[in-house]
DOKE-369232 format. One record per residue (C-alpha): x, y, z; residue in one letter. Coordinates in steps of 0.001 Angstrom, whole numbers, padded with zeros to 6 digits, always signed. Last residue first. Example, Ala and Ser with C-alpha at 12.3 -4.5 7.8 and 13.67 -1.06 7.14 Angstrom:
// residues 2
+013670-001060+007140s;+012300-004500+007800a;
//
This chain:
// residues 397
+015246-010240+059738q;+015327-011902+056322f;+014440-010277+052987v;+014315-012342+049809r;+014506-011245+046154i;+014094-013856+043458y;+015062-015105+039987d;+015972-011722+038548v;+016944-011586+034865v;+018567-008432+033522m;+018163-008134+029775r;+019883-006376+026879q;+018067-005844+023573p;+020261-004745+021972f;+023949-005357+021257v;+026501-002673+022049t;+029570-002824+019789t;+028456+000135+017665d;+028417+002383+020727d;+026321+002790+023852p;+026871+005987+025840s;+029061+006403+028904g;+029072+003923+031798p;+029503+006513+034597w;+027978+009739+033316n;+024937+008095+031799g;+024089+005655+029058g;+021276+003129+029247v;+019940+002419+032729a;+018721-001050+033686i;+016532-001056+036776n;+015604-002656+040098f;+014883-000339+043032i;+014199-001419+046619f;+012840+000608+049546f;+014567+001869+052695f;+013447+002400+056296s;+015627+004294+058768k;+018893+003529+060572d;+021046+004037+057482f;+020565+007799+057205p;+023293+009066+059603y;+022881+012836+059653n;+025489+014917+057849g;+028978+013738+056894t;+030265+011229+059475s;+029832+007755+058058i;+032929+005762+059047e;+031615+005274+062617t;+028587+003399+061268r;+030804+000712+059831s;+031421-000064+056171i;+031742-003265+054190k;+032358-004123+050553f;+032573-007069+048152v;+032827-009874+050703e;+032697-013221+048932i;+030894-015773+051145n;+027209-015680+050227n;+027471-015637+046438d;+028605-011998+046386l;+028444-010040+049609y;+027711-006462+050682i;+028183-005442+054297k;+026512-002633+056228l;+027432-001773+059803s;+026349-000700+063309d;+022544-000903+063327a;+022700-003968+061106t;+022564-004585+057375w;+023745-007729+055594i;+023268-007067+051877l;+023468-009871+049354s;+023957-010305+045595y;+023419-013878+044443v;+024864-014945+041105h;+023178-016387+038036f;+025243-017369+035032a;+026803-016001+031838e;+025851-012341+032119d;+028106-011852+035157f;+031287-012616+033263s;+033721-015514+032965g;+036881-016172+034953a;+038492-014744+038092g;+035460-012560+038649l;+036130-008960+039589t;+034811-007394+042801y;+034268-003706+043385g;+034380-001333+046316a;+032347+001433+047888g;+032304+004687+049762k;+030263+007781+049127s;+030051+011328+050425d;+027921+014258+049293h;+027965+017872+050373v;+027095+019538+047030a;+024330+017026+046379a;+023063+017797+049856s;+023396+016694+053497t;+025362+013550+052820g;+025014+009849+051988w;+025960+007290+049339h;+026866+003607+049809l;+028512+001374+047192t;+028797-002238+046022g;+030322-002804+042592y;+030342-005640+040083v;+033063-006706+037627k;+033120-009340+034862n;+030961-007421+032372p;+033270-004371+032450e;+031977-002547+029324h;+028516-003041+030785g;+028914-000981+033908v;+027697-003063+036839l;+025925-002092+040038e;+024931-004324+042927m;+023821-003700+046500i;+023847+000050+045923d;+022599+001472+049223i;+021514+005124+049056e;+020844+007566+051888g;+017905+009915+052439c;+020268+012892+052790a;+021632+012081+049322p;+019010+012810+047952w;+015878+014593+049110s;+014761+015170+052745v;+010962+014988+052330s;+010468+012902+049194s;+013560+010808+049970i;+012066+009632+053270n;+011918+005992+052157s;+015698+005878+051948g;+016894+004454+048655l;+017863+000899+047726m;+019723-000939+044959w;+019886-003610+042294l;+021486-001873+039313a;+022063-002441+035589p;+024134+000045+033547w;+024543-000614+029807i;+026610+002005+027921g;+029032-000500+026400k;+027642-003990+026679g;+026420-006391+029368k;+023253-007691+031007p;+023105-009371+034419l;+021815-012669+035823k;+020153-012310+039207a;+019580-013832+042620r;+018857-011134+045206i;+019446-011889+048893d;+018742-009247+051570v;+019677-009681+055233r;+018209-007504+057955g;+018046-003815+058835y;+015216-001374+058132t;+012664-002333+055491f;+010157-001009+052958e;+007715-003005+050822k;+004705-001232+049333n;+005107+002535+049691g;+008333+002437+047672k;+008844-001035+046167t;+010452+000295+042972i;+010735-000792+039340m;+012716+001003+036622r;+012180-000273+033090a;+013955+000220+029751s;+013644+002200+026544t;+016215+003750+024221y;+016215+006499+021579n;+014454+008997+023818s;+011826+011768+023743t;+008726+009578+023401q;+010048+006230+022221f;+012563+005608+019462s;+014014+002149+019893e;+017165+000514+021256k;+015816-001757+023957r;+016555-002425+027620a;+014719-005438+029058e;+013882-006221+032682i;+012899-009889+033045i;+011501-011181+036340l;+011874-014928+036587n;+009657-017840+037590g;+009047-019108+034054q;+008344-015645+032670s;+007675-012303+034325v;+007574-008980+032497f;+009447-005689+032173a;+010417-003650+029090n;+008024-004897+026387q;+005515-005525+029178s;+005118-001762+029304r;+005615+000335+032465n;+008139+002577+030715t;+011531+004129+031462y;+012925+006340+028706y;+016643+005747+028322e;+019525+008177+027751l;+020975+008738+031222e;+022523+012126+031988n;+023087+011013+035606n;+020498+013055+037548g;+017649+010874+036294w;+018426+011872+032693g;+016050+014817+032723n;+013216+012688+034150n;+013243+010300+031165n;+009827+008877+031872g;+008281+006213+034050a;+008781+004952+037598e;+007011+001643+037921f;+005344+000165+040996q;+006156-003043+042778w;+005069-005241+045667n;+001267-005236+045730a;+001424-004443+042016d;+002805-007953+041528s;+004454-008409+038127i;+002211-010755+036177l;+002217-014443+035252t;+003116-015710+038700g;+006318-017237+040074d;+008268-014011+040469f;+009877-015336+043684e;+009130-012142+045585d;+010130-012385+049206s;+009223-010942+052573w;+009812-011553+056279v;+011992-014692+056109l;+013190-015316+059646s;+016791-015006+060790y;+018850-016478+063643g;+020142-019372+061573a;+019621-018708+057876y;+016948-019937+055466s;+016364-020682+051770a;+020088-020945+051126p;+021518-019031+048144s;+021653-020301+044570t;+024795-019879+042447y;+024756-020442+038716g;+022840-022360+036087s;+019189-021487+035463n;+019467-021121+031691d;+016564-018820+030870v;+013371-019386+028895p;+011548-016231+027744f;+007786-016502+027281y;+005970-013167+027214l;+006339-012442+023512g;+007017-008804+022674n;+009941-009290+020285a;+008156-011898+018168n;+006807-009541+015501i;+006171-011605+012363i;+006747-009491+009238n;+004970-010838+006172g;+006717-009429+003149s;+005904-008007-000246g;+007014-008678-003816k;+005238-007242-006875a;+005899-003757-005577k;+007224-002081-008750s;+004185-003253-010683g;+003657-006516-012488l;+001407-006066-015515v;-002348-006499-015905c;-004785-008355-018169n;-002957-011514-017079k;-000120-011485-014557p;+002250-014456-014277n;+003835-013830-010847e;+003271-012122-007468l;+005580-012985-004543q;+004903-013044-000804v;+008021-013076+001357y;+008612-014381+004893f;+009625-012568+008062f;+011051-013026+011546e;+011403-010847+014656d;+014104-011857+017106e;+012986-013721+020212k;+010319-013685+022912r;+008547-017033+022691l;+004753-016696+022821s;+003855-018831+019779d;+000879-019217+017434g;+001584-020287+013852t;+000948-017688+011144v;-001836-018392+008609q;-001506-016589+005295v;-004453-014850+003627e;-005425-013606+000162f;-007094-010371-000843n;-008540-008524-003840a;-008317-004960-005071q;-008973-002665-008069s;-012486-003493-009287q;-014182-002619-012597g;-013523-006057-014042k;-012899-008526-011244a;-009553-008887-009521i;-008712-012566-009602t;-006193-014329-007370i;-004289-017430-008313t;-002711-019746-005784g;+000092-020374-003354s;+000307-020924+000408v;+002953-021955+002940a;+001643-022049+006508e;+003691-019893+008877y;+006303-020278+011621d;+006764-024022+011245e;+005217-024746+007864d;+007817-022492+006179e;+010474-021144+008524t;+010654-017384+009112a;+014045-015862+008270t;+013109-016012+004586a;+010642-018565+003196a;+008722-017739+000030i;+004908-017439-000121t;+003062-017640-003429k;+000881-015522-005677y;-000418-015901-009252n;-002079-012984-010995v;-005472-012460-012612t;-007224-009434-014094a;-010890-009603-015157d;-011310-006930-017805a;-011134-003122-017717t;-009432-003366-014312a;-009606-000324-012077a;-006413+001626-011647k;-003134+001093-009775d;-004212-002484-009258l;-004002-003946-005753s;-003334-007299-004078v;-004052-006998-000351t;-002479-009385+002148f;-004238-010642+005287r;-001955-012184+007924f;-004107-014497+010042t;-003284-015678+013552s;-002656-019022+015232n;-002783-018931+019021t;-000374-017302+021490l;-000123-014257+019276t;+002579-012936+016970r;+002507-009196+016564e;+001676-008099+013056q;+003488-006539+010098s;+001989-006883+006591v;+003581-005913+003291s;+001431-004853+000334n;+001027-006504-003057v;+001233-004872-006490s;-000494-004972-009881v;+000005-002434-012661a;-003048-001686-014829p;-002806-002281-018584l;-002786+000929-020606t;+000824+000473-021698g;-000056-002664-023602s;-002581-000762-025726s;-000125+002066-026209n;+002437-000419-027439n;-000016-001942-029903d;-001008+001491-031253s;+002625+002498-031562k;+003290-000661-033558s;+000300+000016-035778c;+001490+003552-036551s;+005041+002369-037220i;+003802-000378-039538f;+001379+001980-041367c;+004076+004596-041891t;+006502+001924-043087c;+003960+000540-045584y;+003123+004027-046892c;+006819+004785-047306c;+007374+001532-049196l;+004433+002276-051504l;+005845+005762-052237i;+009224+004288-053152t;+007646+001572-055280p;+005905+004298-057309s;+002228+004742-056991l;-000066+004389-060017r;-003159+006474-060339l;-005648+005274-062898m;
//
């Protein structure tokens, strides 16, 4: 009979223990890893469903279960979304299952929000590297944007004038009977601007009786910024009269809002022969100062301009509404702030270079440019999005 020495028995025991341990570890290592995806969806006016997928990296060899729950982050539980928790089962031979989270309907345009979804307590599977996902609620494109209405309001009528056209922006859509959009980058629009103008509601929409033009920092087409540029060319064009525009302005380095006019004959005579009337311009690093300017001349090489600025004694033009006015006659053009502050005036006799363009029809342009020769580029201090809010435009003759 063979007898083994204690040393040999110990070696056999160790070999068996190591072999069994490796077998157990291999068995554990064969379990599928479970993960959950992230979901990003635009918020809608009514409640919407965020559908999350729980996945195994390979098919389950037995029913696999895992607990899930939502965790509040910037989104508020039971206000922005309905908190849920539970256990999800992925059947043997399958690799996916789903659970849903209800997101509360809202149309308020504000910062995007998110909540977490967490997986816990796996059985017949192990937690993978993506055991925590997020539900990203996109609020940035909502069409409701309340605005503080404080600030100056101009009279509804003037002696000797009749109201011939206005846009009070009281509807739910921008009127295509009044406005059209100019889109694209157009080689910087002659000013080395950085934005791409779009006709999307992300960049221009109406809310609560206001027109909102919004400049965003985002990659779009060939640009890193988007905005909107709206014109009345072919729809509403005028010669002479009084123009009142009530607006609240954006601010920030590289931000350049404008309420202005171009001669309707620009397609045939080009700029500056068509003439340009800048009722209001602001460069965002000077948020307390607005400019009124006229441009004219026979060509870009033979170009004249005159203008002036006005600086508020306190505050800045993003804090409240102001009214920007043009009083335009056959003999002069005057630009006013809040009805009685004269920003700039010029007489016909002061305009001598080339043909006089300010006795013909002009159309309106509302826009926010980003960057350009005058304001320079945005920097780390510039906050996006930036918005120009227009309450109304009124033309009297």
